[in-house]
C-alpha positions in Angstrom: 15.6 26.6 -105.9 12.7 28.0 -107.9 12.2 26.3 -111.1 10.0 27.8 -113.8 8.3 27.0 -117.2 7.9 28.2 -120.7 5.2 28.2 -123.0 4.4 29.2 -126.7 2.2 28.4 -129.5 2.3 27.4 -133.2 -0.3 28.7 -135.6 -1.0 28.9 -139.4 -1.4 32.1 -141.1 -5.1 32.3 -140.3 -4.6 32.3 -136.6 -5.5 28.6 -135.9 -3.4 26.3 -133.8 -1.2 24.0 -136.0 0.3 20.6 -134.9 3.5 18.8 -135.8 6.3 21.4 -135.3 9.7 20.9 -133.8 11.5 23.4 -131.9 15.0 23.8 -130.5 15.2 25.4 -127.0 18.3 26.7 -125.6 19.1 28.3 -122.3 21.4 28.8 -119.1 23.5 26.0 -117.8 24.0 24.4 -121.1 20.3 23.7 -121.3 19.6 22.6 -125.0 16.7 20.2 -126.0 14.6 19.6 -129.1 10.9 19.6 -128.8 8.4 17.8 -130.9 4.8 18.8 -130.7 3.1 16.5 -127.8 6.3 14.5 -127.2 7.3 13.5 -123.9 9.1 17.0 -123.2 6.0 18.8 -124.2 3.7 19.2 -121.0 0.9 20.7 -123.0 -0.7 18.0 -125.1 -3.0 20.2 -127.1 -2.0 20.3 -130.9 0.2 23.6 -131.6 0.7 24.3 -127.7 4.0 23.9 -126.1 4.9 24.0 -122.4 8.5 23.0 -120.8 8.6 22.3 -117.2 11.3 22.2 -114.5 13.3 25.2 -116.0 16.0 26.8 -114.0 15.7 30.7 -114.1 17.4 32.6 -116.9 16.9 33.5 -120.4 15.6 31.0 -123.0 15.7 31.0 -127.0 13.1 29.2 -128.8 13.4 28.6 -132.4 11.6 26.3 -134.9 13.8 23.7 -136.6 11.1 21.5 -138.6 7.8 22.9 -139.8 4.7 20.9 -140.2 4.6 18.9 -143.2 3.7 21.2 -146.3 4.4 24.3 -144.4 7.3 27.0 -144.6 9.5 27.5 -141.6 9.0 30.4 -139.3 12.7 31.7 -139.1 12.1 33.9 -136.3 13.4 33.0 -132.7 11.9 34.2 -129.6 13.4 34.8 -126.2 11.9 34.6 -122.7 13.4 35.2 -119.2 12.5 33.4 -116.2 12.9 35.3 -113.1 12.5 34.8 -109.3 9.3 37.0 -109.5 7.9 35.6 -112.8 9.2 32.0 -113.1 6.7 31.1 -115.6 6.8 32.8 -118.9 4.7 32.7 -122.1 5.9 33.8 -125.4 3.3 36.2 -126.5 4.4 36.3 -130.2 3.1 33.1 -132.0 5.4 31.2 -134.2 3.6 31.2 -137.7 3.9 28.7 -140.4 2.9 29.9 -143.8 1.9 28.1 -147.2 2.9 29.1 -150.6 1.2 30.0 -154.0 1.0 28.9 -157.6 0.6 31.2 -160.7 0.4 30.7 -164.3 -1.0 32.2 -167.4 -2.9 31.2 -170.5 -2.7 33.4 -173.6 -3.8 33.2 -177.3 -0.3 32.7 -178.7 0.1 36.0 -180.6 3.0 38.2 -180.1 0.9 40.4 -177.5 0.3 37.2 -175.4 -3.3 38.4 -175.0 -4.8 36.6 -172.1 -7.2 33.9 -172.9 -9.9 32.8 -170.6 -11.8 29.5 -170.3 -9.3 26.9 -170.1 -9.1 24.0 -167.6 -5.8 22.6 -166.0 -4.9 19.9 -163.6 -2.2 20.3 -160.9 -0.6 17.1 -159.9 -0.2 16.5 -156.9 -3.0 18.4 -155.5 -1.4 21.5 -153.9 -4.2 21.8 -151.2 -3.9 18.4 -149.8 -0.5 16.9 -151.3 -2.3 13.8 -152.9 -4.2 13.2 -155.9 -4.7 16.1 -158.5 -6.6 19.3 -158.5 -8.7 20.4 -161.5 -8.6 24.2 -161.9 -11.1 26.2 -164.3 -10.4 29.6 -165.1 -12.0 31.8 -162.4 -13.4 29.0 -160.4 -13.4 29.0 -156.6 -10.0 27.8 -156.4 -8.4 30.6 -159.0 -7.7 33.6 -156.8 -7.1 35.8 -159.8 -10.3 36.5 -161.7 -8.8 38.0 -164.6 -9.2 35.7 -167.7 -6.2 33.7 -168.5 -4.4 34.3 -165.1 -4.3 31.5 -162.6 -3.4 31.9 -159.0 -3.8 29.4 -156.2 -3.0 29.9 -152.6 -2.6 27.8 -149.4 -0.3 25.7 -151.6 1.8 23.2 -149.8 5.8 23.0 -150.2 6.6 20.7 -153.1 6.9 20.2 -156.9 3.8 20.5 -159.0 3.1 19.5 -162.7 0.6 21.6 -164.5 -1.0 20.7 -167.7 -3.8 21.9 -169.8 -6.8 19.3 -169.9 -9.3 21.5 -171.8 -8.8 24.4 -174.1 -11.2 27.1 -174.5 -13.9 26.9 -177.1 -12.3 27.3 -180.6 -8.8 26.6 -179.6 -6.5 23.8 -179.5 -5.2 22.5 -176.2 -1.6 23.4 -175.5 0.7 20.2 -175.1 3.1 21.8 -172.8 3.8 20.6 -169.3 5.2 22.9 -166.6 6.6 22.0 -163.4 6.8 24.4 -160.5 8.5 24.2 -157.2 7.2 26.0 -154.1 9.5 26.1 -151.2 10.7 28.3 -148.2 13.2 30.0 -150.7 10.4 30.4 -153.4 6.9 30.6 -151.9 5.3 31.9 -154.9 6.7 29.3 -157.3 8.3 31.8 -159.5 8.8 32.0 -162.5 5.1 31.7 -163.4 4.5 29.1 -166.1 2.9 30.4 -169.4 0.7 28.4 -171.8 -0.1 29.2 -175.4 -3.0 28.1 -177.6 
């Protein structure tokens, strides 16, 4: 009897191969396995690349069950059919894991909530690495929103973050507020955004 293979890849949002995902694969004759990247079942030992061997002909469904640490699960499943003519199939659509965002604002404390530039904040843990803290100065390289008083971090790992102001703009008093933001698959943009007033 002819046996086949099934291959697929896992990428980040920028198209780079991404290690550490776990998938469930189901198919004909009760086939049902869980495959961790580079585990014994995975015949392709390159990070982010998967290959199952010795498969009976038929249609298989591949779905991600556990994303790499810090990433958001790709909810889409993909199907592939192994036939006598083409027993070795490759799923051409990559499974993609994304990261989240963090947003917060800084204003003058007036009734109009006039944006105020120049503040410095600390985000703990560092949303880009998951450890330590990240210092963000309004409009610095990590702040993707260049409007004064509006902060926007991208490529943020899933998790819960504490945002505090560490230095006020010149002539203003630092806010004593502490804001907690959770980024998750259900809330990738960490809304509602925090708001700080001086």
